[in-house]
N, C-alpha and C positions, 0 to 999 in steps of 0.2 A: 724067224731065222732058222738055219740048219743047226743040228746038234753040234757040229764042229764049231760053229760060231759061239754057241752057249758055253762050250768047254773052254774056249779061249777067254771068255768073259769071266767064268767062275773061278778058274785056277788062281789068279792073283788075289782075288777077294778072300779066298780061304786062307792063303798064306798070310795076308795082312791081318786077318782076324787072329790068327795064331800069334803073330808078332805083338799084337795089342796085349794079349794075355801074358806074354813073356816080359814085355818091357815095363809093366806097371810096378814090378818089384824094385825097380831102380829109382823110383820117384820117392825120395826120402826128405826132400827139402823144397822150399819155394824156388831156390835157384835151379834145381833139377826140373821142376815143373815149368818154370818160365823160360829157362835158357839151356836146358839139357846139361846143366852143371858146367857150362862153358867148356865143353870137351870135343866139339865137332871139328873134323878136318875139312880140307878144301873140297874134295870130291863129294863128300857127304853133304856139305853146305850147298854146293852148286847144283847137285842133282835134286835134292829135296826142295830147295827154294823154287826151282823151275817148274815144279808140279803145280804151283799156284796159277800159272798161265796156261795149264794144259786142260782146263775145264771148258765146258761148252760155251760159256760167255766169251772167253778169249777167242775161241775159234770163230764164233759168230761175228765178233767185232772185226777180225781179220778178213773174213769172207766178205763182209759188207764193204770194207775198204777196197778189196780187190775188184768187186763188181763195179765200183765207181771209177777207180783209178788204174786198175790193171797193174802192169809192171812199172808204170811211170813214177810212182812214188818211191820205188826201190832206187831209181836213179838219183833222185833228189836226196834220199835219205843217206847217201854216201857223204853228204856234207857233215853229218853228225858223227861219222866214224872216228876221225881223229880226236874229237872232243870226248866221246864216250871212252875211247881207248886210253887217253891220258888220265881220265878220272879213275878208270879201273886199275891201271898200272900204278899210279901215284898213290892210290888209296885216299883220295880227296874226301874228307869228312869221315869215311868209313874207318880209317885207321885211328884218327883222333877220338872218334866216338867210342871205339872199343877200348882205347886207353882210359877213358873215364870209368870203365867197368859198370856203367849203368845198365840195368835190365830193360828199362823202357825209356823212351824219349822224355817222358814226364819226369823221371828221376833225374835225368841230365838237366832239364829245365829248372828243377828245384835247386840243384847244385849251383847253377849259373845265375838264376834270376830270382829265386825264392819260392816258397811254398805256394803263395797265392797264384803265381803264374802257372805253376804245375797244375793246380786245381782247375784253373780256367782252360788251359790248353788240353788237359785231360778230358774235360767235358766237350769242348769243341771237336777234338779229334774223334771222340766216341760218337758224337752226333754225325759228323761227316762220314765216318766209317759205316754207320748203320744205313745212312741214305745211299751210299755207294754200293754197299753189299746187298741192299734190299732187292735189286733187280737180278742179281746173279743166280740164286737158286731157281727162280722161276724160269729163266732162260734155259738153264741146264735141263730142267724137267721137260719143257716143251721140245727142246732139241731131241731128247730121247724118245718122246712120243712120236715124232715124225720120222726119226731115223729108224725106229723099230716098227713103224707103220701100225701103231696101236690105235684103237678107236678113240676119238676125241672125248667121248663121254662114257662113263661106266654106270650101269644100272644096279643100285643096291637097294633092295626092298622098295621098288617103285620110285626111288629117288635117284635123280641124275646128278652125278658128281664128275666134274672135269678130271680127266685122267692125269693131267699135269699136276693137279693138287695132290693126288695120291702119290705120285712119284716124288714130288717135292717133300712130302712127309717122310717117305722112306729114306731118301738121300740125306736129309738133314738129321734124321734120327741116327743113321749109321755114322755120319760124320761127328755128331755130338758124342756118341758112345766111344768112338775111337780116340777123339781128342781129349775128352774130359778124363778118360781113364789114366792116361800116362802123360798128359801135357806135351811139352816140347820134346821129351825123350821119345814118346810114341810118334809124334809128328815127324821128327827127323828120320827115324828108321823106316816107318811105313812109307813115307813119301819118297825116300831114297830107293826102296825096293820097287815101288810103283814106277818111279822114274826110270830105273834100269829096264824093267819089263816094257815100259812104254817106248823107250828109246830103241829097243830091239824091234818092236812092232813098227815104229816110225820107218826104220830102214827097210823092213820087209814089205811094208805097204808101198813105199816109194819105188823099190825095185820091181815089185809085181806090177804096179800100174805102168811103169815104163816098158816092161817087157811084153805085156799082154794086152793092155787096155788103152794105152796112150796113142791117139791118132793125131800126129802133128799137122797133117794137111787140113783136117777139119778145124783144129784149134787155130791154125794159121788164118784160115778164112774168117773165123769168128772174131779174132783179135783185130783184124784189119777192116772189119765192117763198121767200126764205131764212127759216129758222125764227126766232122771236122771240129776241132777245138776241144774234143773229149776223147782223144786217142788213148788206147789202152797199151800202146807200145812206144810211142814217140813222146818223150817228156817235154819236148819243145812245142807240142801241139795240144796243150791242155789249158789254153786261156779261158775256156768256158767252164772248167771245173772250179767249183766254188769252195767246197769244204776240204777236200784232200788234194793239196797242191804244194808247190814249193814253200809258200808262206806257212802252211801247216807244219812242214818239216822244220823250218827255221825257228818257229815259235816253240815247237816241241823240243828242239835241241837246247835252246836257251833255258827253257823251263826245266829240262832234265838236269842241267848243272845247278840251277838255283834250288831245286827241290830234292837234291840228292839225299836219300834216306829220310826225307821229311814225311812221306806217306807211310803210315804205320800198319799197313795191311799184312806185313810179314816182319814186324819189328823184332820178334824173338830170334830170327836168324842173325840179326845184327849183333846180338849179344851172345850167340851160341858158339862162336869160334873159340878154339883152344887158345889162340893168341891173336893179337892184331894182325900179324903177318898172314896167318891162315885165313883171316877174314878177307884180306886183300886178294890172296890167291884164289879164294872161292869165287870172288867177282870176276877174276880173269878167266878161270876155268869155265864159268857159265857162258862166256862168249863163244867158246868152242862148241859147247853142247847145243847151242841154239841152231847150229847149221843143219843138223839132221831134222829138227823140228820144222825149220823154215822150209826145207825141201818138201816135206810131206804136205804142209799147209798149202804151199804153192801148187803142187801137183793136184791136190784135191780141188782147189779153187779153179784151176784151169780145166780139169775134166768136167767139173760140175757146170762151169760156164758154157763149155762146148755143148753139153747135154741140154742145158736150158735154151740155147739158141737153135738147137736142131728141131726140125718139124715134129718129130715124134715126141721128143722130150718136152717141148714147150706145151704141147697139148696136155700131157700127163700132169706136169707140175702145175700149170695154170688151173687145171680142174681141181686139184687139191687146195691150191691157194684160194680159190673162189669160195671155199667153205669156211675161210677164216675171216671174220668180220673186222678185226682190228688191223688197221693199216700198218702200224709199227710191227706187229707180230708177223704179218705177211712179208715185210722187208727182212726180218730176222730169219725166217724159216725157208727162204728160197733154196739155199744150197743144201741144208739138211734134207729137204724133200728130194732134191735132185740126187743126192748121194744114196738115199734109201732105194731109189729105183736103179741106180747105175752100178753099185758095187756088187761083186760076185761073192759067193760063199767063201768064207775064210777071211777075205779082205774086209768085208762088212763087220764080221765079228771082231777083228783086230781094231777097227775104228771105234766100235761100240765100247770095247774094253778100255781103250785109251781115254775116251770121253768120260766113261763112268768113273774110272780111277781119278781122272782130273777133277770131276765134279766133287767126289767125296773128299779128296785131299785138299783141293782148293777151298771148299766150304770149311773144312777143318781148320785150315790156316786162318781164315777170316774169323771163325768162332774163337779161336785161341787169342788172336790179336785184339779184337774189340772187347771181348769179355775180360781179358786180363788188363787192358788199358783202363776200363771202368773201375776195376777193383784197385789196381796199383796206383792210378793217378787221380782218382776221385775219392774212393771210399777210405783206403788206408791212410792217406795224408790227413784226412779229417779226424782220425782217431788219435787220442793222446797216448795210448798205450799200444805196444805192438801186439799183433795177433799171435796166438800159439800156432805152430806149424800146421797141425791137423785142421784147425778151424780156418786158417788162411787158405789151405788147399780146397777145403769144402766150398767156401764162398767163390773161389775162382771157378770151380766146376759149375756151381749154380749160375754164375754170370754167363757162362757159355750156353747153358740151357736157355737162359733168357734171351740171348742174342739169336738163337735158333728160332725161338717162338716169334720174335720180332720179324726176322727175315721171311718166315712163312706168311705172316700177316701182311707185311708190306708187299710181297710178291703177289698175293691173292687180290689185293685191293688197289694198288697203285697202277695207273695206266703205263703201258710200256712206251719206251722212247725209240725214235727211228734209228739213230746211229749210237750204238753202245760206246764207241770210242770217244765220242764227244761228251756223252754223259759222264763217263769215267773222269775225263779231264776236269770238267767243271765241278763235280762233287768232291774230287780230291782237293781242288783249290780252296774249298771252304776252310780247310785246315792248312794246306801247304802254302797257300798264297801269302800268309804271314809267317808261318813256321819256318820257311826256308831262310828268311833273313835272321831269325832268332838262332837257328842252328849254325849257319856259316859264321855269322857274327860272333856267336858265343864260343865257338871253337877256335877261331882264328884272329879275333880282334879283342884285345884286352880292354878296350875302351867302350865296347858295347854295353849298354845299360838296360836295367829292367824296364824303366819307362819307355825306352825305344822298342823293346820287345813287345810290351803291351800295345803300343800304338800300331805297330806293324800287324800284330795278330788280329786286333779288332778290325782294322781297315780291310785286310784281306778277307776275313770271314764275312763281313757285312756286304762287301761288293759282290762276292761270289754267291752268297745266299740270295741276294737280290737278283742276280743274274739268272739263277735257276727259276725263280718265280716269274720273272719277266719273260723268259723263253717259253715256259709252260703255257702262260695265259695270253701272250701277245697275239698269237695266231687266232685264238678264239675271239679276241676283241676286235682286232684290226684286219683279220682275214689273210695275213701273210706273216712269214717268219720274221723274227727279230733281226736287226741288222748285224748283230754279233753272234757268232756260234759259240759253242762251249769252250773251244780252245782259245778263242780271242778274248772271251771274258776272263778266263783263267790267266792269260798272259798279261793283260793290262792291269789286272788287280795285283799281280805279283810285282810289276814295275813300280806301282804306286807304293806298295807296302815296303819294299826294300829302300826306296828313296826316303821314306819317313823314318825308317830305322836309322839310317846314317845321320839324318838331320837331327833327330831327337837325341841320339847318342852324343853327338858333338856338343849339344846344348846342355846336357845333364851330367856328363862324366866329370867326376871330381878326383878319382883315384883309379889307376889301372887295376884290373882284376888279377888275382893270383892264379895264373894259368898253370904253373908247375903243380900246384896242389890238385887242380881240376884234372889234369892229364897224368897224374902219378909219375911225375918226372923228378929226377934228382933226389933230394932228401925224402920225397914222398913216394918213391917207387915201391910197388907191391911185390913181395917176394914170389908170389905164385905165378906171375907172368913168366912165360917160358921163353920169350924172345931174348937173344943174347945181348949183353951190354958190354961196354968197354972196348969194342972193336972200332978203331978209327975209320971213318969214311974217307974215300979217296978225294983229294982236293983238286981244284981246277974244274974247267968246263969239260964235260963229256956226256955222251948220250945216256949212259946209265944214271948219272946224277939228275939229268933233266927228267927222266922217266920215273925217278924215285926208286931205282934199283940200288939197294944198299947192301950192307954186310949181312943182312938177314936173308937175302936171296941165295939159295944154293945154286950149284951149277945147273941142275935141271930146271930150277925156277927161272934162271936167266934165259935158258934156251926157250922155254915155253913163252915167257913174256916177250922176248925179242922176236920170236917167231910170229906171235900174234901181231906185234907192232909192225913188222916189215910186210906181212901179208896184208894187213889192213891198209897201210899207207900206199901199197902198190895199187890198190883199187881206188884210193883217193886220187892218186896221180892219174890213173886211167880216166877217172871222172873229169878231172880238171882239163886234161889234154883233149879228151873227147868233146867236151863242151866248147872249148875254144875252136877246135877244128870244125865242128858242126856249124857254129854261129859265124865263124870267119868265112867258111866256104859258102854259106848261104848268102852272106853279104857280097862276096866277090862275084857270085853267080846270079846276082840280081833277084834274090829270093828263092832260087832253086837250091834245095839242100844237097850236100855232097853225097848222101846216101838216102835211100828210100825207107819207107816204113817196113818193107820186107826185110831190109838189113837189120832194123831194130828188132824185129821178131826173131830172126836167127840168132842175134846176140843174146836175147833173153833165154832162148832155148838152151844155150850152152852155159851161160853164167848163172841163171836162176834155177835151172833144173838139173842138168847133167852134173855140173861141178859140185853143188851142195850134196847131191846123193853120194858121190864118190867120197867126199870128205866126211860126210856123216857116217858112212860105213866104218871107216877107221876110228872115228871118235867113239862109236858104240863099243868097240872092243876095248879101247883104252879106258873109258870111263867105267866099264863093268869091272875091270880089274882094280881100278883105283877105289871104287865104292866099297867093294868087299873088304879091302884093306882098311879103309877108314871106319867101317862098321865094327870090325874086330878091335881096332884101337879104341874106339869110342866106348865100347862096353868094358874094356880093360881099365880105362880111366875112371869110369863110373864105379867099378868095384873097389878101386884103390883110394878114391877120394874120401876125405874126412868131411862129414856133414857139418855145415855152419848154419845153425838156426837163425843167426842174426843177419845173414845175407838174404834179405827178403825184399829188396827193392826200396827200402826206406833210407833216408839220409840221417845219419846219427850226429849228435852234437859232439864236436871235438874231433871226429874222424868219420869217414864213410863206413857204413855198416859192413860193407863187403871187405873192408880192410882189417876186420877183426877176425881172430882165429880162436878156436877152443883149445886151451892147453891140455896136455895129457892128464894132468892131475885133477881135471874137472872143475877147476876154480873159475872165477869170473873171466870173461873174455879180455884179452889184452890186445893193445894196438901194436901192429907189426913194426911200425916205424915210430920211434919215440920223438918227443920234442916238437910235435905238430902244433900249429896255432889253433885257435878255437874254431867255431862253426864257420863253414864256407858261406859267406854272405856278400851281397853287393852293397854298395853305398845306399841303394834305394830301400834296403831292408831296415 
């Protein structure tokens, strides 16, 4: 690369390393390390969390889908817009989970179902996370090898070492150092800064590609050259597409509702919000930010696909791909190789910087998540005595080092998979297939029981784990792929698990659970929650009430929320009307569609390229201002907070540990709300 490219790459890394050294002074308790002291605002949450998907593995998964489905999956994905929007606005699961004040999902499970269930789910979640995360660092390292055009092998003292193993070692070492130093405090700030820098580069890349390197005529010809039944532009001509089609979208939409917050690869963000309302707004703001990211990924995919299909590009890329023996790796590296040949000076450096920052921050989030889940939900609950704060922080850091070592070993030894998106779905379902029922039922149904949660969890885990082994070895034994893909295995396992949760709960429930205590409502309210109380909500049916917009939404919150709602619903209406007109016109014209594939191509040019770039530019400015404000407030809150050593993610007898405060006179901790009943237990305990 040119020196300009290396400058673009090096600048944010130097800044983030400085931030690591600065933020470690604010880690004074387990709550700080695990949840940033619960002090994060909406812009900070939305931007930092989004960096998890900015790594190379996420881009490779998106590129693979685009090569197969083109723009057609975008059309069908509009089915999920109203569902996702209502979840984000209403705070479904997110709000109630934050009300529990649990640091990890396992802590919530102990509150709701008992310590044994916490231990079991902690181990299952940890195992599923390790398997899911195991392929991510190696994909990121390989992505950088081919994007930077590095030699596949390095010669060290007459020994040949694969280059991707060296890069994987460097990336995991940097991620471990940054994450273990300051925990979630460091993760929030560094990922937010990386996210702001990346968002600026997203916009610049998109504008530069559009202005100087995007040739619509060539792209138009490539998009329309797909064989019948596998169209890249016409969503109604995809009957031959097997993995990524309308059924994929429908199952993903239903699974998204069922598994909301179940997958714990970024669980610390769920507990880091300053208030439950800020957690909700963080989810809403994240939908805005995704527009700029989507525009860049789409443009890069389109430009790379055009280059791959050109006579010159196909020769160059195929020549490099022929040197890769693994079929799955060839599938993953097509677009990275094309981009390495296609992108000019400056743009290439910007993309390398985005991917590198995404790899480091994404790996760091995974290290923090899976390492802390093992300690908080497996090791700590097994101890009879609480750990001193310093020792607790030490074993959390050591666990993250252990996860990094595992990820390196797994990536070096485990064979790669063809489609990363399907691998992520089925490995997540090892845990979420049963956990979804336990979460939703535990937060919203007082009659959900521990035996039901155990039944759902075991069923989902067994079915999905068996599905993984079946898919891996089916082709080797029978010579063809298993009849169900990763998404289908995940979906059907979840359906069976939730059905068993309901049936077993109805059979075993003897007494409703104390939901007020679980959610800190009424007499159990925690004084440190900053959300206002005592303001009556408006009665009667109105849109605000349907969307969950209550007295906690300021005027600007309402404008933002309603703006996203109306914007999204406009496209849902466009999708519904467009589908009806297309299918109706085709039926009336005896099979001749009302508009051609060229019309579809022009539609995608405007809707999926030009419009997101325009909106993403404004979003970049808005979020940059909001993030700097949230960072300043975040550090101000950390300076003013009083450290509570008992707030370590354990469930105390007679009160939750996080409900205890340290009096000024240094005496024993006192419960903030007097007159509480004894330990929170289910009838199954």
